[in-house]
C-alpha positions in Angstrom: 76.4 145.9 149.4 75.4 143.3 146.9 74.0 143.9 143.4 71.2 142.3 141.5 72.1 141.3 137.9 69.4 140.6 135.4 70.4 139.0 132.0 67.9 138.8 129.1 68.8 136.1 126.6 66.9 136.2 123.2 66.0 132.7 121.8 63.9 131.7 118.9 62.4 128.7 120.6 61.8 129.1 124.4 60.7 125.4 124.8 63.8 124.2 123.1 65.9 126.5 125.2 64.3 125.2 128.4 64.9 121.7 127.3 68.6 122.5 126.6 69.0 123.8 130.2 67.7 120.4 131.4 69.9 118.5 129.1 73.0 120.5 130.2 72.4 120.2 134.0 75.9 119.0 134.8 77.5 121.9 132.9 75.1 124.3 134.6 76.1 122.9 138.0 79.8 123.5 137.1 79.0 127.1 136.1 77.1 127.6 139.4 80.2 126.5 141.3 82.4 128.8 139.3 80.0 131.7 139.9 79.9 131.1 143.7 83.7 131.3 143.6 83.4 134.8 142.1 80.8 136.0 144.6 77.4 134.8 143.3 74.8 134.5 146.1 71.7 133.5 144.2 70.8 132.5 140.7 67.5 131.7 139.0 66.3 131.2 135.4 62.9 132.4 134.2 61.3 132.5 130.8 59.1 134.9 128.9 57.8 134.8 125.3 61.1 136.2 123.9 63.6 134.1 125.7 65.3 133.3 129.0 66.0 135.6 131.9 68.6 135.0 134.6 68.1 136.8 137.9 71.2 136.8 140.1 72.5 138.4 143.3 76.3 139.0 143.4 78.6 140.4 146.1 79.7 143.0 143.5 79.3 144.0 139.8 83.0 143.5 139.4 82.8 139.9 140.6 80.0 139.2 138.1 82.0 140.8 135.2 85.1 138.8 136.1 83.1 135.6 136.1 81.0 136.4 132.9 83.5 138.0 130.5 85.0 135.4 128.2 83.5 132.5 130.2 83.8 129.5 127.8 81.3 127.4 129.9 78.6 130.1 129.7 79.2 130.5 126.0 78.8 126.7 125.5 75.5 126.5 127.4 74.0 129.6 125.8 74.9 128.4 122.4 73.3 125.0 123.1 70.2 126.8 124.2 70.0 128.7 120.9 70.7 132.2 122.4 70.8 134.8 119.6 73.5 137.4 120.3 74.8 138.7 123.5 72.4 139.1 126.5 71.1 142.4 127.7 72.5 142.9 131.2 71.2 145.1 133.9 73.1 145.7 137.2 70.8 147.0 139.9 71.4 148.3 143.4 69.1 146.7 146.0 67.0 149.1 148.0 66.5 148.2 151.6 62.9 148.9 152.6 60.2 147.7 154.9 58.4 144.7 153.6 61.5 143.2 151.9 61.8 139.5 152.2 
Protein backbone atom coordinates (compact mmCIF):
# COMPACT_ATOMS: atom_id res chain seq x y z
CA UNK A 1 0.00 0.00 0.00
CA UNK A 2 1.23 3.50 -0.78
CA UNK A 3 1.88 6.26 1.73
CA UNK A 4 1.07 9.96 1.74
CA UNK A 5 3.99 12.20 2.70
CA UNK A 6 3.37 15.80 3.76
CA UNK A 7 6.34 18.13 4.12
CA UNK A 8 6.04 21.56 5.77
CA UNK A 9 8.79 24.02 4.78
CA UNK A 10 9.09 27.23 6.83
CA UNK A 11 9.99 30.31 4.78
CA UNK A 12 10.17 33.98 5.73
CA UNK A 13 8.70 35.22 2.44
CA UNK A 14 6.11 32.96 0.80
CA UNK A 15 5.88 35.10 -2.36
CA UNK A 16 9.65 34.93 -2.87
CA UNK A 17 9.61 31.18 -2.23
CA UNK A 18 6.89 30.67 -4.85
CA UNK A 19 8.86 32.78 -7.33
CA UNK A 20 11.96 30.70 -6.60
CA UNK A 21 10.04 27.54 -7.49
CA UNK A 22 9.10 29.11 -10.82
CA UNK A 23 12.70 30.23 -11.40
CA UNK A 24 14.02 26.72 -10.69
CA UNK A 25 11.57 24.82 -12.92
CA UNK A 26 14.29 22.81 -14.70
CA UNK A 27 15.81 21.66 -11.41
CA UNK A 28 12.37 20.77 -10.05
CA UNK A 29 11.72 18.69 -13.18
CA UNK A 30 15.00 16.82 -12.56
CA UNK A 31 14.02 16.23 -8.94
CA UNK A 32 10.63 14.94 -10.07
CA UNK A 33 12.28 12.43 -12.38
CA UNK A 34 14.58 11.27 -9.58
CA UNK A 35 11.60 10.96 -7.23
CA UNK A 36 9.64 8.84 -9.71
CA UNK A 37 12.64 6.51 -9.90
CA UNK A 38 12.36 5.98 -6.14
CA UNK A 39 8.60 5.33 -6.15
CA UNK A 40 6.93 8.75 -6.13
CA UNK A 41 3.44 8.61 -7.63
CA UNK A 42 2.15 12.17 -7.15
CA UNK A 43 3.61 15.49 -6.01
CA UNK A 44 2.04 18.89 -5.43
CA UNK A 45 3.21 22.11 -3.77
CA UNK A 46 0.83 24.33 -1.82
CA UNK A 47 1.37 27.43 0.29
CA UNK A 48 0.08 28.81 3.55
CA UNK A 49 0.99 31.93 5.51
CA UNK A 50 4.03 30.24 7.07
CA UNK A 51 5.58 28.54 4.12
CA UNK A 52 5.36 25.87 1.49
CA UNK A 53 3.79 22.45 1.81
CA UNK A 54 4.52 19.46 -0.42
CA UNK A 55 1.91 16.71 -0.60
CA UNK A 56 3.21 13.49 -2.13
CA UNK A 57 2.13 9.90 -2.65
CA UNK A 58 4.89 7.28 -2.60
CA UNK A 59 5.04 3.52 -3.08
CA UNK A 60 6.65 3.29 0.38
CA UNK A 61 8.05 5.39 3.21
CA UNK A 62 11.41 3.73 2.61
CA UNK A 63 11.44 4.87 -1.02
CA UNK A 64 10.75 8.43 0.09
CA UNK A 65 13.52 8.34 2.72
CA UNK A 66 16.03 6.90 0.25
CA UNK A 67 15.20 9.70 -2.19
CA UNK A 68 15.06 12.54 0.33
CA UNK A 69 17.93 11.88 2.75
CA UNK A 70 21.04 13.76 1.65
CA UNK A 71 19.55 14.75 -1.71
CA UNK A 72 21.74 17.59 -3.01
CA UNK A 73 19.17 18.75 -5.57
CA UNK A 74 16.45 19.06 -2.93
CA UNK A 75 18.88 20.95 -0.70
CA UNK A 76 19.69 23.37 -3.53
CA UNK A 77 16.07 24.12 -4.43
CA UNK A 78 14.97 24.54 -0.80
CA UNK A 79 17.91 26.85 -0.07
CA UNK A 80 17.05 28.94 -3.12
CA UNK A 81 13.45 29.18 -1.88
CA UNK A 82 14.61 30.52 1.48
CA UNK A 83 13.56 27.48 3.51
CA UNK A 84 14.54 27.91 7.14
CA UNK A 85 15.66 24.66 8.76
CA UNK A 86 14.61 21.12 7.98
CA UNK A 87 11.01 20.42 7.00
CA UNK A 88 8.45 18.84 9.27
CA UNK A 89 7.62 15.50 7.64
CA UNK A 90 4.47 13.44 8.15
CA UNK A 91 4.08 9.95 6.69
CA UNK A 92 0.46 8.85 6.61
CA UNK A 93 -1.28 5.61 5.72
CA UNK A 94 -4.13 6.13 3.26
CA UNK A 95 -7.54 4.90 4.38
CA UNK A 96 -9.69 3.28 1.73
CA UNK A 97 -13.25 4.45 2.23
CA UNK A 98 -16.38 5.09 0.23
CA UNK A 99 -16.36 8.48 -1.41
CA UNK A 100 -12.60 8.46 -2.03
CA UNK A 101 -11.57 9.89 -5.39
